[in-house]
MIVEXVEX-967172 format. One record per residue: y negated, x, z of N, C-alpha, C, O in turn; residue in one letter; chain. Coordinates in nm, 2 decimals, m for minus. Example, Ala and Ser with C-alpha at 12.3 -4.5 7.8 and 13.67 -1.06 7.14 Angstrom:
REM residues 2
@n.c2=0.57; n.c1=1.32; n.c3=0.78; ca.c2=0.45; ca.c1=1.23; ca.c3=0.78; c.c2=0.33; c.c1=1.32; c.c3=0.78; o.c2=0.33; o.c1=1.42; o.c3=0.85; res=A; chain=A .
@n.c2=0.22; n.c1=1.28; n.c3=0.71; ca.c2=0.11; ca.c1=1.37; ca.c3=0.71; c.c2=0.00; c.c1=1.29; c.c3=0.79; o.c2=m0.11; o.c1=1.34; o.c3=0.80; res=S; chain=A .
//
This chain:
REM residues 75
@n.c2=m9.20; n.c1=10.07; n.c3=8.29; ca.c2=m9.20; ca.c1=10.04; ca.c3=8.14; c.c2=m9.30; c.c1=9.91; c.c3=8.13; o.c2=m9.37; o.c1=9.89; o.c3=8.23; res=M; chain=A .
@n.c2=m9.30; n.c1=9.83; n.c3=8.06; ca.c2=m9.34; ca.c1=9.69; ca.c3=8.02; c.c2=m9.25; c.c1=9.70; c.c3=7.90; o.c2=m9.21; o.c1=9.79; o.c3=7.83; res=S; chain=A .
@n.c2=m9.24; n.c1=9.58; n.c3=7.88; ca.c2=m9.17; ca.c1=9.55; ca.c3=7.75; c.c2=m9.27; c.c1=9.54; c.c3=7.66; o.c2=m9.24; o.c1=9.45; o.c3=7.59; res=E; chain=A .
@n.c2=m9.38; n.c1=9.59; n.c3=7.62; ca.c2=m9.46; ca.c1=9.62; ca.c3=7.51; c.c2=m9.46; c.c1=9.77; c.c3=7.50; o.c2=m9.49; o.c1=9.83; o.c3=7.39; res=Q; chain=A .
@n.c2=m9.44; n.c1=9.83; n.c3=7.58; ca.c2=m9.39; ca.c1=9.95; ca.c3=7.53; c.c2=m9.48; c.c1=10.05; c.c3=7.61; o.c2=m9.45; o.c1=10.17; o.c3=7.62; res=G; chain=A .
@n.c2=m9.60; n.c1=9.98; n.c3=7.67; ca.c2=m9.67; ca.c1=10.04; ca.c3=7.76; c.c2=m9.69; c.c1=10.07; c.c3=7.90; o.c2=m9.69; o.c1=9.97; o.c3=7.97; res=A; chain=A .
@n.c2=m9.71; n.c1=10.22; n.c3=7.98; ca.c2=m9.64; ca.c1=10.24; ca.c3=8.14; c.c2=m9.79; c.c1=10.14; c.c3=8.19; o.c2=m9.88; o.c1=10.09; o.c3=8.12; res=Y; chain=A .
@n.c2=m9.75; n.c1=10.16; n.c3=8.35; ca.c2=m9.84; ca.c1=10.06; ca.c3=8.40; c.c2=m9.89; c.c1=10.19; c.c3=8.47; o.c2=m9.80; o.c1=10.28; o.c3=8.48; res=S; chain=A .
@n.c2=m10.04; n.c1=10.23; n.c3=8.55; ca.c2=m10.10; ca.c1=10.32; ca.c3=8.65; c.c2=m10.07; c.c1=10.25; c.c3=8.79; o.c2=m10.13; o.c1=10.15; o.c3=8.83; res=D; chain=A .
@n.c2=m9.97; n.c1=10.32; n.c3=8.86; ca.c2=m9.93; ca.c1=10.29; ca.c3=8.97; c.c2=m10.01; c.c1=10.25; c.c3=9.08; o.c2=m9.97; o.c1=10.17; o.c3=9.17; res=D; chain=A .
@n.c2=m10.14; n.c1=10.32; n.c3=9.08; ca.c2=m10.28; ca.c1=10.29; ca.c3=9.13; c.c2=m10.34; c.c1=10.14; c.c3=9.16; o.c2=m10.36; o.c1=10.07; o.c3=9.26; res=L; chain=A .
@n.c2=m10.35; n.c1=10.12; n.c3=9.02; ca.c2=m10.45; ca.c1=10.00; ca.c3=9.00; c.c2=m10.38; c.c1=9.91; c.c3=8.91; o.c2=m10.46; o.c1=9.82; o.c3=8.87; res=T; chain=A .
@n.c2=m10.24; n.c1=9.90; n.c3=8.86; ca.c2=m10.15; ca.c1=9.80; ca.c3=8.79; c.c2=m10.16; c.c1=9.80; c.c3=8.61; o.c2=m10.07; o.c1=9.77; o.c3=8.54; res=G; chain=A .
@n.c2=m10.32; n.c1=9.86; n.c3=8.58; ca.c2=m10.38; ca.c1=9.88; ca.c3=8.47; c.c2=m10.23; c.c1=9.95; c.c3=8.37; o.c2=m10.16; o.c1=10.05; o.c3=8.39; res=T; chain=A .
@n.c2=m10.22; n.c1=9.84; n.c3=8.24; ca.c2=m10.12; ca.c1=9.90; ca.c3=8.16; c.c2=m10.18; c.c1=9.98; c.c3=8.06; o.c2=m10.30; o.c1=9.96; o.c3=8.05; res=E; chain=A .
@n.c2=m10.14; n.c1=10.09; n.c3=7.96; ca.c2=m10.21; ca.c1=10.20; ca.c3=7.93; c.c2=m10.06; c.c1=10.27; c.c3=7.83; o.c2=m9.95; o.c1=10.29; o.c3=7.87; res=S; chain=A .
@n.c2=m10.11; n.c1=10.30; n.c3=7.69; ca.c2=m10.02; ca.c1=10.41; ca.c3=7.64; c.c2=m10.06; c.c1=10.53; c.c3=7.70; o.c2=m9.98; o.c1=10.62; o.c3=7.70; res=D; chain=A .
@n.c2=m10.18; n.c1=10.55; n.c3=7.74; ca.c2=m10.24; ca.c1=10.69; ca.c3=7.80; c.c2=m10.18; c.c1=10.68; c.c3=7.95; o.c2=m10.21; o.c1=10.79; o.c3=8.00; res=E; chain=A .
@n.c2=m10.15; n.c1=10.65; n.c3=8.00; ca.c2=m10.09; ca.c1=10.67; ca.c3=8.13; c.c2=m9.93; c.c1=10.76; c.c3=8.14; o.c2=m9.83; o.c1=10.73; o.c3=8.08; res=V; chain=A .
@n.c2=m9.94; n.c1=10.88; n.c3=8.24; ca.c2=m9.83; ca.c1=10.97; ca.c3=8.22; c.c2=m9.78; c.c1=10.98; c.c3=8.39; o.c2=m9.84; o.c1=10.93; o.c3=8.49; res=S; chain=A .
@n.c2=m9.69; n.c1=11.04; n.c3=8.39; ca.c2=m9.63; ca.c1=11.06; ca.c3=8.50; c.c2=m9.69; c.c1=11.23; c.c3=8.52; o.c2=m9.70; o.c1=11.32; o.c3=8.45; res=T; chain=A .
@n.c2=m9.71; n.c1=11.21; n.c3=8.69; ca.c2=m9.78; ca.c1=11.35; ca.c3=8.78; c.c2=m9.67; c.c1=11.36; c.c3=8.84; o.c2=m9.58; o.c1=11.27; o.c3=8.81; res=H; chain=A .
@n.c2=m9.62; n.c1=11.47; n.c3=8.93; ca.c2=m9.55; ca.c1=11.52; ca.c3=9.00; c.c2=m9.69; c.c1=11.60; c.c3=9.14; o.c2=m9.81; o.c1=11.64; o.c3=9.11; res=R; chain=A .
@n.c2=m9.61; n.c1=11.59; n.c3=9.27; ca.c2=m9.69; ca.c1=11.63; ca.c3=9.35; c.c2=m9.62; c.c1=11.65; c.c3=9.47; o.c2=m9.53; o.c1=11.57; o.c3=9.49; res=F; chain=A .
@n.c2=m9.65; n.c1=11.77; n.c3=9.61; ca.c2=m9.58; ca.c1=11.79; ca.c3=9.72; c.c2=m9.67; c.c1=11.77; c.c3=9.80; o.c2=m9.79; o.c1=11.78; o.c3=9.77; res=S; chain=A .
@n.c2=m9.63; n.c1=11.75; n.c3=9.95; ca.c2=m9.72; ca.c1=11.74; ca.c3=10.07; c.c2=m9.56; c.c1=11.72; c.c3=10.21; o.c2=m9.47; o.c1=11.63; o.c3=10.22; res=L; chain=A .
@n.c2=m9.59; n.c1=11.84; n.c3=10.29; ca.c2=m9.56; ca.c1=11.86; ca.c3=10.40; c.c2=m9.40; c.c1=11.82; c.c3=10.32; o.c2=m9.33; o.c1=11.72; o.c3=10.37; res=D; chain=A .
@n.c2=m9.34; n.c1=11.90; n.c3=10.20; ca.c2=m9.20; ca.c1=11.90; ca.c3=10.21; c.c2=m9.15; c.c1=11.79; c.c3=10.10; o.c2=m9.03; o.c1=11.76; o.c3=10.08; res=G; chain=A .
@n.c2=m9.23; n.c1=11.73; n.c3=10.04; ca.c2=m9.16; ca.c1=11.57; ca.c3=10.03; c.c2=m9.25; c.c1=11.59; c.c3=9.91; o.c2=m9.37; o.c1=11.63; o.c3=9.90; res=I; chain=A .
@n.c2=m9.19; n.c1=11.56; n.c3=9.83; ca.c2=m9.24; ca.c1=11.51; ca.c3=9.69; c.c2=m9.20; c.c1=11.37; c.c3=9.62; o.c2=m9.09; o.c1=11.30; o.c3=9.62; res=A; chain=A .
@n.c2=m9.35; n.c1=11.35; n.c3=9.52; ca.c2=m9.41; ca.c1=11.22; ca.c3=9.49; c.c2=m9.44; c.c1=11.25; c.c3=9.37; o.c2=m9.49; o.c1=11.36; o.c3=9.33; res=Y; chain=A .
@n.c2=m9.39; n.c1=11.13; n.c3=9.26; ca.c2=m9.42; ca.c1=11.11; ca.c3=9.13; c.c2=m9.53; c.c1=10.98; c.c3=9.13; o.c2=m9.56; o.c1=10.89; o.c3=9.22; res=E; chain=A .
@n.c2=m9.60; n.c1=11.02; n.c3=8.98; ca.c2=m9.73; ca.c1=10.89; ca.c3=8.98; c.c2=m9.74; c.c1=10.88; c.c3=8.86; o.c2=m9.74; o.c1=10.98; o.c3=8.79; res=I; chain=A .
@n.c2=m9.77; n.c1=10.76; n.c3=8.83; ca.c2=m9.83; ca.c1=10.77; ca.c3=8.70; c.c2=m9.94; c.c1=10.72; c.c3=8.64; o.c2=m9.93; o.c1=10.61; o.c3=8.61; res=D; chain=A .
@n.c2=m10.03; n.c1=10.77; n.c3=8.62; ca.c2=m10.17; ca.c1=10.76; ca.c3=8.65; c.c2=m10.21; c.c1=10.76; c.c3=8.46; o.c2=m10.16; o.c1=10.83; o.c3=8.37; res=L; chain=A .
@n.c2=m10.32; n.c1=10.64; n.c3=8.48; ca.c2=m10.41; ca.c1=10.68; ca.c3=8.36; c.c2=m10.44; c.c1=10.79; c.c3=8.33; o.c2=m10.36; o.c1=10.87; o.c3=8.36; res=T; chain=A .
@n.c2=m10.56; n.c1=10.84; n.c3=8.26; ca.c2=m10.61; ca.c1=10.98; ca.c3=8.22; c.c2=m10.74; c.c1=11.01; c.c3=8.38; o.c2=m10.76; o.c1=11.11; o.c3=8.45; res=P; chain=A .
@n.c2=m10.81; n.c1=10.84; n.c3=8.38; ca.c2=m10.91; ca.c1=10.89; ca.c3=8.46; c.c2=m10.87; c.c1=10.85; c.c3=8.57; o.c2=m10.96; o.c1=10.84; o.c3=8.65; res=E; chain=A .
@n.c2=m10.74; n.c1=10.83; n.c3=8.61; ca.c2=m10.74; ca.c1=10.77; ca.c3=8.77; c.c2=m10.67; c.c1=10.98; c.c3=8.81; o.c2=m10.69; o.c1=11.06; o.c3=8.90; res=N; chain=A .
@n.c2=m10.59; n.c1=10.98; n.c3=8.70; ca.c2=m10.54; ca.c1=11.11; ca.c3=8.77; c.c2=m10.69; c.c1=11.22; c.c3=8.76; o.c2=m10.70; o.c1=11.31; o.c3=8.84; res=Y; chain=A .
@n.c2=m10.78; n.c1=11.22; n.c3=8.69; ca.c2=m10.88; ca.c1=11.30; ca.c3=8.69; c.c2=m10.94; c.c1=11.29; c.c3=8.91; o.c2=m10.96; o.c1=11.38; o.c3=8.99; res=D; chain=A .
@n.c2=m10.94; n.c1=11.16; n.c3=8.93; ca.c2=m10.98; ca.c1=11.11; ca.c3=9.03; c.c2=m10.85; c.c1=11.21; c.c3=9.16; o.c2=m10.91; o.c1=11.25; o.c3=9.26; res=K; chain=A .
@n.c2=m10.76; n.c1=11.23; n.c3=9.15; ca.c2=m10.64; ca.c1=11.22; ca.c3=9.23; c.c2=m10.66; c.c1=11.43; c.c3=9.24; o.c2=m10.64; o.c1=11.51; o.c3=9.33; res=L; chain=A .
@n.c2=m10.72; n.c1=11.45; n.c3=9.08; ca.c2=m10.75; ca.c1=11.61; ca.c3=9.09; c.c2=m10.88; c.c1=11.60; c.c3=9.20; o.c2=m10.86; o.c1=11.59; o.c3=9.32; res=E; chain=A .
@n.c2=m10.95; n.c1=11.59; n.c3=9.16; ca.c2=m11.10; ca.c1=11.59; ca.c3=9.22; c.c2=m11.06; c.c1=11.59; c.c3=9.37; o.c2=m11.11; o.c1=11.68; o.c3=9.44; res=A; chain=A .
@n.c2=m10.98; n.c1=11.50; n.c3=9.43; ca.c2=m11.00; ca.c1=11.48; ca.c3=9.53; c.c2=m10.87; c.c1=11.59; c.c3=9.62; o.c2=m10.85; o.c1=11.59; o.c3=9.74; res=A; chain=A .
@n.c2=m10.81; n.c1=11.65; n.c3=9.52; ca.c2=m10.75; ca.c1=11.76; ca.c3=9.58; c.c2=m10.79; c.c1=11.91; c.c3=9.57; o.c2=m10.74; o.c1=12.01; o.c3=9.62; res=L; chain=A .
@n.c2=m10.90; n.c1=11.86; n.c3=9.47; ca.c2=m10.96; ca.c1=12.07; ca.c3=9.42; c.c2=m10.97; c.c1=12.07; c.c3=9.55; o.c2=m10.86; o.c1=12.07; o.c3=9.60; res=R; chain=A .
@n.c2=m11.11; n.c1=12.07; n.c3=9.65; ca.c2=m11.14; ca.c1=12.16; ca.c3=9.76; c.c2=m11.00; c.c1=12.20; c.c3=9.81; o.c2=m11.00; o.c1=12.32; o.c3=9.86; res=P; chain=A .
@n.c2=m10.93; n.c1=12.16; n.c3=9.81; ca.c2=m10.75; ca.c1=12.19; ca.c3=9.90; c.c2=m10.69; c.c1=12.27; c.c3=9.79; o.c2=m10.59; o.c1=12.34; o.c3=9.83; res=F; chain=A .
@n.c2=m10.73; n.c1=12.28; n.c3=9.68; ca.c2=m10.63; ca.c1=12.37; ca.c3=9.65; c.c2=m10.67; c.c1=12.47; c.c3=9.60; o.c2=m10.60; o.c1=12.55; o.c3=9.54; res=I; chain=A .
@n.c2=m10.86; n.c1=12.51; n.c3=9.61; ca.c2=m10.95; ca.c1=12.62; ca.c3=9.56; c.c2=m10.91; c.c1=12.71; c.c3=9.67; o.c2=m10.90; o.c1=12.83; o.c3=9.67; res=E; chain=A .
@n.c2=m10.88; n.c1=12.61; n.c3=9.81; ca.c2=m10.86; ca.c1=12.68; ca.c3=9.91; c.c2=m10.77; c.c1=12.74; c.c3=9.97; o.c2=m10.77; o.c1=12.84; o.c3=10.04; res=N; chain=A .
@n.c2=m10.65; n.c1=12.67; n.c3=9.92; ca.c2=m10.51; ca.c1=12.64; ca.c3=9.95; c.c2=m10.43; c.c1=12.85; c.c3=9.88; o.c2=m10.47; o.c1=12.92; o.c3=9.79; res=G; chain=A .
@n.c2=m10.34; n.c1=12.85; n.c3=9.96; ca.c2=m10.27; ca.c1=12.97; ca.c3=9.87; c.c2=m10.16; c.c1=12.92; c.c3=9.85; o.c2=m10.10; o.c1=12.83; o.c3=9.91; res=R; chain=A .
@n.c2=m10.11; n.c1=13.00; n.c3=9.70; ca.c2=m10.03; ca.c1=12.96; ca.c3=9.61; c.c2=m9.91; c.c1=13.01; c.c3=9.72; o.c2=m9.92; o.c1=13.10; o.c3=9.80; res=K; chain=A .
@n.c2=m9.78; n.c1=12.90; n.c3=9.70; ca.c2=m9.67; ca.c1=13.03; ca.c3=9.74; c.c2=m9.53; c.c1=13.02; c.c3=9.61; o.c2=m9.42; o.c1=13.07; o.c3=9.62; res=V; chain=A .
@n.c2=m9.58; n.c1=12.94; n.c3=9.50; ca.c2=m9.47; ca.c1=12.93; ca.c3=9.40; c.c2=m9.50; c.c1=12.77; c.c3=9.34; o.c2=m9.54; o.c1=12.67; o.c3=9.39; res=G; chain=A .
@n.c2=m9.43; n.c1=12.83; n.c3=9.19; ca.c2=m9.38; ca.c1=12.72; ca.c3=9.15; c.c2=m9.29; c.c1=12.66; c.c3=9.15; o.c2=m9.18; o.c1=12.68; o.c3=9.17; res=R; chain=A .
@n.c2=m9.34; n.c1=12.55; n.c3=9.13; ca.c2=m9.15; ca.c1=12.43; ca.c3=9.13; c.c2=m9.10; c.c1=12.39; c.c3=9.00; o.c2=m9.16; o.c1=12.35; o.c3=8.90; res=V; chain=A .
@n.c2=m8.98; n.c1=12.43; n.c3=9.02; ca.c2=m8.96; ca.c1=12.42; ca.c3=8.84; c.c2=m8.78; c.c1=12.31; c.c3=8.88; o.c2=m8.71; o.c1=12.31; o.c3=8.99; res=R; chain=A .
@n.c2=m8.76; n.c1=12.24; n.c3=8.77; ca.c2=m8.64; ca.c1=12.16; ca.c3=8.77; c.c2=m8.51; c.c1=12.26; c.c3=8.73; o.c2=m8.52; o.c1=12.36; o.c3=8.65; res=R; chain=A .
@n.c2=m8.39; n.c1=12.20; n.c3=8.80; ca.c2=m8.25; ca.c1=12.26; ca.c3=8.75; c.c2=m8.21; c.c1=12.12; c.c3=8.72; o.c2=m8.24; o.c1=12.01; o.c3=8.75; res=R; chain=A .
@n.c2=m8.11; n.c1=12.18; n.c3=8.62; ca.c2=m8.07; ca.c1=12.10; ca.c3=8.53; c.c2=m8.01; c.c1=11.96; c.c3=8.58; o.c2=m7.99; o.c1=11.86; o.c3=8.51; res=A; chain=A .
@n.c2=m7.99; n.c1=11.97; n.c3=8.68; ca.c2=m7.95; ca.c1=11.86; ca.c3=8.79; c.c2=m8.03; c.c1=11.77; c.c3=8.90; o.c2=m7.99; o.c1=11.71; o.c3=9.00; res=H; chain=A .
@n.c2=m8.15; n.c1=11.81; n.c3=8.85; ca.c2=m8.29; ca.c1=11.77; ca.c3=8.91; c.c2=m8.36; c.c1=11.77; c.c3=9.05; o.c2=m8.45; o.c1=11.72; o.c3=9.11; res=E; chain=A .
@n.c2=m8.26; n.c1=11.88; n.c3=9.07; ca.c2=m8.30; ca.c1=11.93; ca.c3=9.23; c.c2=m8.44; c.c1=12.07; c.c3=9.19; o.c2=m8.43; o.c1=12.16; o.c3=9.11; res=E; chain=A .
@n.c2=m8.53; n.c1=12.03; n.c3=9.28; ca.c2=m8.60; ca.c1=12.07; ca.c3=9.29; c.c2=m8.59; c.c1=12.23; c.c3=9.32; o.c2=m8.50; o.c1=12.26; o.c3=9.41; res=L; chain=A .
@n.c2=m8.66; n.c1=12.32; n.c3=9.28; ca.c2=m8.62; ca.c1=12.44; ca.c3=9.38; c.c2=m8.80; c.c1=12.57; c.c3=9.34; o.c2=m8.87; o.c1=12.58; o.c3=9.23; res=E; chain=A .
@n.c2=m8.81; n.c1=12.62; n.c3=9.45; ca.c2=m8.97; ca.c1=12.67; ca.c3=9.44; c.c2=m8.92; c.c1=12.85; c.c3=9.44; o.c2=m8.85; o.c1=12.92; o.c3=9.52; res=V; chain=A .
@n.c2=m9.01; n.c1=12.87; n.c3=9.31; ca.c2=m9.06; ca.c1=13.04; ca.c3=9.30; c.c2=m9.11; c.c1=13.07; c.c3=9.36; o.c2=m9.19; o.c1=12.99; o.c3=9.40; res=E; chain=A .
@n.c2=m9.12; n.c1=13.20; n.c3=9.40; ca.c2=m9.23; ca.c1=13.30; ca.c3=9.46; c.c2=m9.35; c.c1=13.31; c.c3=9.36; o.c2=m9.33; o.c1=13.30; o.c3=9.24; res=P; chain=A .
@n.c2=m9.49; n.c1=13.34; n.c3=9.41; ca.c2=m9.56; ca.c1=13.35; ca.c3=9.37; c.c2=m9.60; c.c1=13.47; c.c3=9.31; o.c2=m9.65; o.c1=13.54; o.c3=9.40; res=S; chain=A .
@n.c2=m9.60; n.c1=13.55; n.c3=9.19; ca.c2=m9.65; ca.c1=13.64; ca.c3=9.16; c.c2=m9.80; c.c1=13.70; c.c3=9.18; o.c2=m9.83; o.c1=13.82; o.c3=9.17; res=S; chain=A .
@n.c2=m9.89; n.c1=13.58; n.c3=9.22; ca.c2=m10.00; ca.c1=13.58; ca.c3=9.26; c.c2=m10.04; c.c1=13.65; c.c3=9.40; o.c2=m10.15; o.c1=13.65; o.c3=9.44; res=E; chain=A .
//
């Protein structure tokens, strides 16, 4: 976060009040990235074919002490 209160997009370095943090995981490694809405749309579009054809195995939720836990999917 900059001194002015705006966050920076991790992909482009652009500062904006609209930047938000997104979490995802791949091969058991969890990632977190700050993106503008436009760059989030690019990320979602790139992942969409894999999400649409993948199998849901559960949802990730955070415990109070920040450890990730996977819940089995009910679908």
